[in-house]
C-alpha positions as a Python dict, from the first residue, in 0.01 Angstrom:
ca = {
    (1, 'M'): (0, 0, 0),
    (2, 'T'): (135, 338, -100),
    (3, 'K'): (159, 590, 181),
    (4, 'F'): (117, 967, 150),
    (5, 'R'): (408, 1187, 247),
    (6, 'Y'): (280, 1460, 482),
    (7, 'A'): (479, 1778, 551),
    (8, 'R'): (622, 1824, 895),
    (9, 'F'): (452, 2162, 914),
    (10, 'G'): (362, 2099, 1273),
    (11, 'V'): (719, 2172, 1375),
    (12, 'L'): (700, 2507, 1205),
    (13, 'I'): (364, 2585, 1366),
    (14, 'A'): (506, 2507, 1706),
    (15, 'A'): (810, 2726, 1647),
    (16, 'L'): (593, 3019, 1546),
    (17, 'G'): (372, 2994, 1852),
    (18, 'L'): (-4, 2989, 1890),
    (19, 'S'): (-42, 3358, 1816),
    (20, 'A'): (84, 3298, 1465),
    (21, 'V'): (-103, 2972, 1424),
    (22, 'S'): (-447, 3126, 1401),
    (23, 'S'): (-366, 3283, 1066),
    (24, 'M'): (-166, 2990, 933),
    (25, 'V'): (-301, 2719, 703),
    (26, 'P'): (-83, 2420, 610),
    (27, 'T'): (-70, 2443, 233),
    (28, 'A'): (229, 2215, 180),
    (29, 'A'): (49, 1905, 297),
    (30, 'F'): (229, 1673, 62),
    (31, 'A'): (584, 1810, 64),
    (32, 'Q'): (867, 1564, 91),
    (33, 'A'): (930, 1434, 444),
    (34, 'A'): (1127, 1153, 596),
    (35, 'E'): (815, 1009, 761),
    (36, 'T'): (480, 933, 600),
    (37, 'V'): (113, 893, 691),
    (38, 'K'): (-141, 634, 583),
    (39, 'P'): (-350, 718, 272),
    (40, 'A'): (-672, 753, 475),
    (41, 'I'): (-508, 1000, 708),
    (42, 'G'): (-340, 1188, 423),
    (43, 'T'): (-666, 1218, 234),
    (44, 'A'): (-857, 1349, 535),
    (45, 'L'): (-587, 1601, 614),
    (46, 'H'): (-571, 1714, 252),
    (47, 'E'): (-946, 1776, 256),
    (48, 'A'): (-904, 1963, 583),
    (49, 'S'): (-638, 2179, 420),
    (50, 'E'): (-867, 2268, 130),
    (51, 'L'): (-1146, 2366, 370),
    (52, 'A'): (-903, 2575, 573),
    (53, 'K'): (-795, 2761, 260),
    (54, 'A'): (-1158, 2865, 227),
    (55, 'K'): (-1152, 2966, 597),
    (56, 'K'): (-1400, 2691, 682),
    (57, 'Y'): (-1210, 2598, 995),
    (58, 'K'): (-1487, 2418, 1179),
    (59, 'E'): (-1544, 2192, 878),
    (60, 'A'): (-1168, 2144, 854),
    (61, 'L'): (-1165, 2030, 1215),
    (62, 'G'): (-1427, 1768, 1123),
    (63, 'K'): (-1187, 1626, 864),
    (64, 'V'): (-908, 1624, 1123),
    (65, 'R'): (-1134, 1415, 1347),
    (66, 'D'): (-1182, 1176, 1053),
    (67, 'A'): (-805, 1142, 1029),
    (68, 'D'): (-779, 1085, 1402),
    (69, 'A'): (-1039, 808, 1379),
    (70, 'V'): (-818, 597, 1153),
    (71, 'P'): (-703, 296, 1360),
    (72, 'G'): (-345, 196, 1423),
    (73, 'K'): (-190, 543, 1404),
    (74, 'T'): (185, 579, 1444),
    (75, 'A'): (336, 833, 1682),
    (76, 'Y'): (427, 1049, 1385),
    (77, 'E'): (70, 1036, 1248),
    (78, 'S'): (-69, 1143, 1586),
    (79, 'Y'): (183, 1425, 1597),
    (80, 'V'): (80, 1552, 1253),
    (81, 'I'): (-291, 1524, 1337),
    (82, 'E'): (-255, 1717, 1664),
    (83, 'S'): (-41, 1984, 1497),
    (84, 'T'): (-311, 2029, 1234),
    (85, 'R'): (-592, 2022, 1488),
    (86, 'G'): (-420, 2290, 1696),
    (87, 'S'): (-376, 2513, 1392),
    (88, 'Y'): (-736, 2497, 1275),
    (89, 'A'): (-884, 2510, 1626),
    (90, 'M'): (-691, 2828, 1694),
    (91, 'A'): (-808, 2978, 1366),
    (92, 'A'): (-1165, 2881, 1457),
    (93, 'G'): (-1135, 3048, 1798),
    (94, 'D'): (-1162, 2716, 1980),
    (95, 'K'): (-882, 2767, 2230),
    (96, 'E'): (-981, 2471, 2447),
    (97, 'T'): (-929, 2231, 2159),
    (98, 'A'): (-617, 2414, 2042),
    (99, 'V'): (-430, 2401, 2373),
    (100, 'K'): (-510, 2034, 2424),
    (101, 'A'): (-380, 1961, 2075),
    (102, 'Y'): (-60, 2154, 2132),
    (103, 'E'): (-4, 1993, 2468),
    (104, 'A'): (-11, 1664, 2278),
    (105, 'V'): (241, 1809, 2030),
    (106, 'V'): (473, 1897, 2319),
    (107, 'S'): (433, 1549, 2463),
    (108, 'S'): (532, 1395, 2130),
    (109, 'G'): (897, 1459, 2202),
    (110, 'R'): (950, 1578, 1845),
    (111, 'L'): (1018, 1947, 1915),
    (112, 'S'): (1367, 2094, 1941),
    (113, 'G'): (1466, 2303, 2243),
    (114, 'P'): (1382, 2643, 2089),
    (115, 'Q'): (1057, 2505, 1946),
    (116, 'K'): (955, 2378, 2288),
    (117, 'L'): (1025, 2714, 2449),
    (118, 'A'): (814, 2888, 2185),
    (119, 'M'): (532, 2639, 2246),
    (120, 'Y'): (555, 2677, 2626),
    (121, 'E'): (531, 3054, 2591),
    (122, 'S'): (233, 3030, 2358),
    (123, 'L'): (51, 2776, 2574),
    (124, 'G'): (107, 2996, 2878),
    (125, 'G'): (-32, 3296, 2694),
    (126, 'S'): (-332, 3104, 2565),
    (127, 'Y'): (-422, 2968, 2907),
    (128, 'Y'): (-379, 3313, 3057),
    (129, 'S'): (-618, 3459, 2800),
    (130, 'M'): (-863, 3183, 2898),
    (131, 'N'): (-824, 3290, 3264),
    (132, 'N'): (-684, 2950, 3352),
    (133, 'L'): (-409, 3083, 3577),
    (134, 'P'): (-291, 2747, 3717),
    (135, 'K'): (-229, 2613, 3366),
    (136, 'A'): (-72, 2940, 3252),
    (137, 'S'): (163, 2922, 3550),
    (138, 'V'): (260, 2563, 3463),
    (139, 'W'): (358, 2646, 3106),
    (140, 'Y'): (530, 2974, 3186),
    (141, 'G'): (712, 2790, 3464),
    (142, 'R'): (835, 2527, 3219),
    (143, 'Y'): (950, 2803, 2986),
    (144, 'L'): (1162, 2962, 3258),
    (145, 'S'): (1288, 2638, 3410),
    (146, 'E'): (1407, 2508, 3073),
    (147, 'G'): (1613, 2811, 2982),
    (148, 'G'): (1369, 3077, 2860),
    (149, 'D'): (1485, 3424, 2957),
    (150, 'D'): (1227, 3664, 2816),
    (151, 'P'): (1163, 3922, 3093),
    (152, 'K'): (803, 3954, 2974),
    (153, 'I'): (742, 3594, 3080),
    (154, 'R'): (884, 3660, 3426),
    (155, 'A'): (654, 3962, 3445),
    (156, 'M'): (359, 3742, 3351),
    (157, 'M'): (448, 3491, 3623),
    (158, 'T'): (455, 3777, 3872),
    (159, 'Q'): (120, 3900, 3744),
    (160, 'I'): (-27, 3553, 3796),
    (161, 'S'): (110, 3540, 4150),
    (162, 'F'): (-47, 3880, 4215),
    (163, 'Q'): (-384, 3771, 4080),
    (164, 'N'): (-363, 3462, 4299),
    (165, 'G'): (-305, 3685, 4602),
    (166, 'D'): (43, 3548, 4668),
    (167, 'C'): (189, 3881, 4775),
    (168, 'S'): (487, 3726, 4949),
    (169, 'K'): (600, 3571, 4623),
    (170, 'V'): (518, 3887, 4428),
    (171, 'S'): (724, 4104, 4662),
    (172, 'K'): (1021, 3871, 4641),
    (173, 'E'): (1008, 3841, 4263),
    (174, 'I'): (954, 4209, 4189),
    (175, 'S'): (1217, 4324, 4439),
    (176, 'A'): (1468, 4096, 4269),
    (177, 'N'): (1362, 4219, 3924),
    (178, 'V'): (1388, 4582, 4029),
    (179, 'R'): (1741, 4530, 4165),
    (180, 'A'): (1843, 4357, 3843),
    (181, 'E'): (1695, 4631, 3625),
    (182, 'E'): (1862, 4905, 3827),
    (183, 'K'): (2194, 4725, 3821),
    (184, 'A'): (2168, 4699, 3442),
    (185, 'G'): (2088, 5068, 3416),
    (186, 'R'): (1731, 5007, 3304),
    (187, 'T'): (1406, 5151, 3436),
    (188, 'P'): (1189, 4903, 3628),
    (189, 'A'): (843, 4850, 3481),
    (190, 'E'): (577, 5078, 3626),
    (191, 'G'): (330, 4789, 3644),
    (192, 'D'): (574, 4586, 3855),
    (193, 'L'): (622, 4873, 4098),
    (194, 'Q'): (246, 4926, 4120),
    (195, 'M'): (197, 4558, 4205),
    (196, 'L'): (471, 4581, 4466),
    (197, 'A'): (303, 4883, 4625),
    (198, 'N'): (-35, 4708, 4624),
    (199, 'C'): (117, 4404, 4791),
    (200, 'M'): (276, 4623, 5056),
    (201, 'K'): (-45, 4792, 5172),
    (202, 'N'): (-15, 4627, 5515),
    (203, 'D'): (358, 4700, 5544),
    (204, 'K'): (392, 5078, 5586),
    (205, 'A'): (768, 5089, 5536),
    (206, 'G'): (751, 4853, 5239),
    (207, 'Y'): (468, 5051, 5082),
    (208, 'V'): (653, 5380, 5118),
    (209, 'G'): (962, 5220, 4967),
    (210, 'A'): (761, 5103, 4666),
    (211, 'M'): (602, 5447, 4626),
    (212, 'E'): (945, 5609, 4640),
    (213, 'K'): (1053, 5384, 4353),
    (214, 'L'): (740, 5473, 4157),
    (215, 'T'): (798, 5842, 4220),
    (216, 'T'): (1164, 5811, 4123),
    (217, 'Y'): (1100, 5649, 3786),
    (218, 'Y'): (748, 5771, 3714),
    (219, 'P'): (710, 6110, 3888),
    (220, 'K'): (338, 6139, 3844),
    (221, 'K'): (130, 6378, 4050),
    (222, 'E'): (-72, 6103, 4215),
    (223, 'Y'): (241, 5918, 4331),
    (224, 'W'): (390, 6232, 4481),
    (225, 'K'): (63, 6321, 4649),
    (226, 'D'): (40, 5977, 4812),
    (227, 'L'): (401, 5989, 4927),
    (228, 'L'): (388, 6337, 5075),
    (229, 'N'): (54, 6285, 5244),
    (230, 'R'): (198, 5986, 5427),
    (231, 'L'): (512, 6165, 5547),
    (232, 'P'): (358, 6334, 5854),
    (233, 'A'): (237, 5993, 5974),
    (234, 'R'): (586, 5843, 5966),
    (235, 'P'): (727, 5739, 6307),
    (236, 'G'): (927, 6020, 6468),
    (237, 'Y'): (817, 6285, 6218),
    (238, 'S'): (852, 6642, 6353),
    (239, 'E'): (569, 6888, 6291),
    (240, 'R'): (821, 7171, 6247),
    (241, 'L'): (894, 7023, 5902),
    (242, 'L'): (546, 7099, 5769),
    (243, 'L'): (671, 7415, 5598),
    (244, 'D'): (944, 7210, 5429),
    (245, 'V'): (680, 6964, 5307),
    (246, 'Y'): (488, 7256, 5161),
    (247, 'R'): (805, 7382, 4993),
    (248, 'L'): (842, 7050, 4814),
    (249, 'K'): (473, 7052, 4718),
    (250, 'Q'): (520, 7401, 4580),
    (251, 'D'): (824, 7292, 4380),
    (252, 'L'): (620, 7003, 4240),
    (253, 'G'): (330, 7231, 4150),
    (254, 'Q'): (107, 7057, 4401),
    (255, 'L'): (-26, 7358, 4592),
    (256, 'A'): (-389, 7351, 4485),
    (257, 'S'): (-645, 7464, 4742),
    (258, 'V'): (-685, 7795, 4917),
    (259, 'N'): (-597, 7613, 5241),
    (260, 'D'): (-262, 7505, 5094),
    (261, 'Y'): (-167, 7863, 5006),
    (262, 'M'): (-304, 8001, 5329),
    (263, 'E'): (-126, 7756, 5556),
    (264, 'M'): (208, 7776, 5375),
    (265, 'S'): (211, 8156, 5376),
    (266, 'Q'): (119, 8166, 5747),
    (267, 'L'): (391, 7910, 5829),
    (268, 'S'): (644, 8121, 5639),
    (269, 'L'): (547, 8427, 5841),
    (270, 'Q'): (577, 8231, 6165),
    (271, 'A'): (923, 8115, 6055),
    (272, 'G'): (1031, 8477, 6006),
    (273, 'L'): (1036, 8450, 5627),
    (274, 'P'): (794, 8717, 5505),
    (275, 'A'): (957, 8732, 5161),
    (276, 'E'): (866, 8367, 5113),
    (277, 'A'): (514, 8437, 5239),
    (278, 'Q'): (483, 8717, 4984),
    (279, 'K'): (576, 8482, 4700),
    (280, 'I'): (320, 8223, 4808),
    (281, 'I'): (48, 8484, 4848),
    (282, 'D'): (124, 8627, 4503),
    (283, 'Q'): (100, 8277, 4358),
    (284, 'G'): (-232, 8229, 4535),
    (285, 'Y'): (-370, 8542, 4370),
    (286, 'K'): (-232, 8435, 4032),
    (287, 'A'): (-388, 8090, 4074),
    (288, 'G'): (-724, 8251, 4147),
    (289, 'V'): (-765, 8107, 4496),
    (290, 'F'): (-689, 8431, 4683),
    (291, 'G'): (-889, 8752, 4651),
    (292, 'V'): (-1217, 8579, 4579),
    (293, 'G'): (-1513, 8461, 4783),
    (294, 'P'): (-1610, 8548, 5140),
    (295, 'E'): (-1245, 8524, 5258),
    (296, 'A'): (-1115, 8783, 5012),
    (297, 'A'): (-1068, 9047, 5283),
    (298, 'R'): (-872, 8799, 5496),
    (299, 'H'): (-646, 8725, 5202),
    (300, 'Q'): (-579, 9096, 5160),
    (301, 'R'): (-493, 9135, 5530),
    (302, 'L'): (-248, 8845, 5500),
    (303, 'K'): (-91, 9006, 5195),
    (304, 'D'): (-57, 9341, 5374),
    (305, 'L'): (100, 9174, 5679),
    (306, 'A'): (356, 8990, 5466),
    (307, 'A'): (448, 9311, 5284),
    (308, 'K'): (484, 9503, 5614),
    (309, 'N'): (704, 9233, 5769),
    (310, 'A'): (917, 9201, 5456),
    (311, 'A'): (984, 9575, 5456),
    (312, 'A'): (1080, 9564, 5824),
    (313, 'D'): (1311, 9268, 5761),
    (314, 'L'): (1482, 9452, 5478),
    (315, 'K'): (1570, 9738, 5711),
    (316, 'A'): (1694, 9500, 5978),
    (317, 'L'): (1915, 9291, 5749),
    (318, 'P'): (2247, 9477, 5804),
    (319, 'Q'): (2222, 9445, 6182),
    (320, 'A'): (2103, 9083, 6154),
    (321, 'E'): (2402, 8995, 5939),
    (322, 'A'): (2644, 9165, 6181),
    (323, 'D'): (2492, 8976, 6475),
    (324, 'A'): (2505, 8644, 6286),
    (325, 'N'): (2870, 8691, 6194),
    (326, 'A'): (2958, 8774, 6554),
    (327, 'A'): (2787, 8465, 6693),
    (328, 'K'): (3003, 8168, 6792),
    (329, 'E'): (2775, 7916, 6627),
    (330, 'G'): (2633, 7927, 6276),
    (331, 'T'): (2256, 7899, 6318),
    (332, 'G'): (2202, 8274, 6267),
    (333, 'L'): (2403, 8276, 5945),
    (334, 'V'): (2214, 7974, 5812),
    (335, 'N'): (1876, 8127, 5890),
    (336, 'L'): (1973, 8465, 5749),
    (337, 'G'): (2118, 8302, 5439),
    (338, 'F'): (1801, 8104, 5379),
    (339, 'A'): (1599, 8424, 5415),
    (340, 'Y'): (1804, 8570, 5132),
    (341, 'V'): (1752, 8251, 4930),
    (342, 'V'): (1372, 8249, 4959),
    (343, 'S'): (1374, 8613, 4846),
    (344, 'G'): (1565, 8509, 4533),
    (345, 'Q'): (1914, 8628, 4633),
    (346, 'Y'): (2081, 8290, 4583),
    (347, 'P'): (2456, 8373, 4571),
    (348, 'K'): (2452, 8589, 4884),
    (349, 'G'): (2220, 8355, 5072),
    (350, 'I'): (2413, 8039, 4985),
    (351, 'A'): (2742, 8198, 5086),
    (352, 'L'): (2603, 8287, 5430),
    (353, 'M'): (2454, 7940, 5475),
    (354, 'E'): (2786, 7776, 5386),
    (355, 'Q'): (2964, 7999, 5638),
    (356, 'G'): (2711, 7910, 5906),
    (357, 'I'): (2740, 7535, 5850),
    (358, 'A'): (3120, 7564, 5854),
    (359, 'K'): (3102, 7718, 6203),
    (360, 'D'): (2943, 7405, 6347),
    (361, 'G'): (2758, 7426, 6676),
    (362, 'L'): (2428, 7430, 6489),
    (363, 'S'): (2110, 7370, 6686),
    (364, 'R'): (1966, 7158, 6403),
    (365, 'P'): (2242, 7061, 6159),
    (366, 'D'): (2019, 6836, 5948),
    (367, 'D'): (1769, 7120, 5896),
    (368, 'A'): (2057, 7344, 5790),
    (369, 'K'): (2189, 7091, 5538),
    (370, 'L'): (1840, 7023, 5405),
    (371, 'H'): (1783, 7394, 5347),
    (372, 'L'): (2124, 7442, 5188),
    (373, 'G'): (2047, 7154, 4951),
    (374, 'I'): (1717, 7323, 4859),
    (375, 'A'): (1903, 7650, 4807),
    (376, 'Y'): (2154, 7483, 4576),
    (377, 'L'): (1873, 7324, 4376),
    (378, 'W'): (1680, 7651, 4340),
    (379, 'A'): (2003, 7818, 4228),
    (380, 'G'): (2049, 7555, 3956),
    (381, 'K'): (2336, 7374, 4129),
    (382, 'K'): (2191, 7026, 4100),
    (383, 'A'): (2512, 6830, 4169),
    (384, 'D'): (2582, 7033, 4483),
    (385, 'A'): (2222, 6990, 4592),
    (386, 'V'): (2225, 6612, 4558),
    (387, 'K'): (2559, 6590, 4736),
    (388, 'M'): (2423, 6796, 5026),
    (389, 'F'): (2094, 6605, 5048),
    (390, 'K'): (2292, 6281, 5086),
    (391, 'T'): (2447, 6414, 5408),
    (392, 'V'): (2109, 6461, 5583),
    (393, 'E'): (2057, 6181, 5833),
    (394, 'G'): (1788, 6306, 6073),
    (395, 'K'): (1534, 6050, 6192),
    (396, 'D'): (1269, 6319, 6243),
    (397, 'G'): (1170, 6340, 5876),
    (398, 'T'): (1460, 6551, 5752),
    (399, 'A'): (1631, 6252, 5588),
    (400, 'D'): (1302, 6153, 5423),
    (401, 'L'): (1256, 6503, 5288),
    (402, 'A'): (1614, 6516, 5166),
    (403, 'R'): (1559, 6188, 4981),
    (404, 'Y'): (1242, 6323, 4822),
    (405, 'W'): (1420, 6640, 4717),
    (406, 'M'): (1683, 6422, 4553),
    (407, 'I'): (1407, 6248, 4357),
    (408, 'Q'): (1280, 6587, 4251),
    (409, 'A'): (1633, 6702, 4162),
    (410, 'N'): (1684, 6397, 3941),
    (411, 'R'): (1343, 6416, 3772),
    (412, 'P'): (1346, 6352, 3395),
    (413, 'L'): (1365, 6661, 3183),
    (414, 'K'): (1044, 6739, 2993),
}
C-alpha cells in the first residue's frame, strides 16, 4: 500500500507559537518528508487543508477528526494530526481544543529546544487569555525552568502570583527584578512597581519604599501626592517640618487649594520669612484662589501683613548679618542666608549658609543641610544639591525630605 508523504509543518507551527497559528493554514500538505502517513489520514488532512484555505475551519476540524479516527496510528501520524488540529482550532477560535492539541504536540517529544520554548510561551499565553491561571503558571514555569529568559514571561508569572493573592511571592520576585533592572541601568516597569506597592499595603515601610521607587522612575502627580501625604504619619516625624513639606509641594506644582496657600504663607510668616510668604500669596492670587469669595478680605490682610514684615526685615538685614557673623555658632548665618535665598538672592544667601554650617555648633544641623540643599537646587546647582541632600541623616523626617528632594532634583527633563 502506498503511503502519503505529509509535511512536517507541525514543527514550524510550534516554532511560530499559537499567536501565529491562528492565521496559518498548512498548504504544503504533501511536501517531501522523511516520515509518511497512511492514505486515509493523508486524504482526510488534505481535505481539511482545502477547507481551511476557504476559511471553513470548523469543517476542517471535522476532517481532522476523521483522520484521528483511523485505527493503528503511528506516533508520527498522531503528531501531525494534533499539529493540524491545533492550527485549525486556533483559527476557529476554539482555544480549548487548540491548547489540548498543542499539549499533545509537546508530549510527542518531536520538538527541538527552541521550538519547545516557543510552544511553552504560547501555551502559557493562551491559558492566561482563557483565565486559567494554574495552567498558565505551569507552562510559563516550564519556559523559565528550561532556559527561557524573556523578561516579559517573568513579568507574567509575577502577574499571575499577584492575581492569585500570593503577595509574598510577588514582593520577592519584583524586588529581585527591580534590583536587576537598576543594576543593568534600566528603568523598572511601572506595572511591577504598582503591584509591589499594592502588595505592601499592610507594610507601611515597604509601601513607602515602593512608592518612592514609583515616584523616582514615574514622577506622576498622584504618586507624589500619596508619598507626601503619608510623610507626617511616619514614626518620629517632627511637625516643624510641615513648611518644608509645603516647599516641596510648591516645587512640584502641588499647591492647589486655598488652604494650601493660606497655611504655607502663614507658616512662612511664623518662621520669620515674610519674603517667602509674599511669594506664596502672590502665587495664590495668580492661581485665582486668593482675593475671591467670602475670605477675600482675609487674604488681603495676610498680603498686607507679609508686605509690612518684609519691609521691616529689609531694614533690619544689616544688623542681623552683623549679629550672625559675631555669633560663635552658625545657626544665625544659616537662617539669614536662607531668608536671602527664599527672596531670590541665591549667591549671597548660599554663601552665608555655607559659612554658618562651617562654624558648626548648629542647633539643628540636618535642617541646615536640608535647606542648603534646597538653596543649591533653586540656584540651579543640582550636583551640589544632591551631594548635600545625601548628608542629611535626621530620623525626624529631615532625611526623608532630603531623599524626596533628591528624587525631585533627578526628575526627567520634559
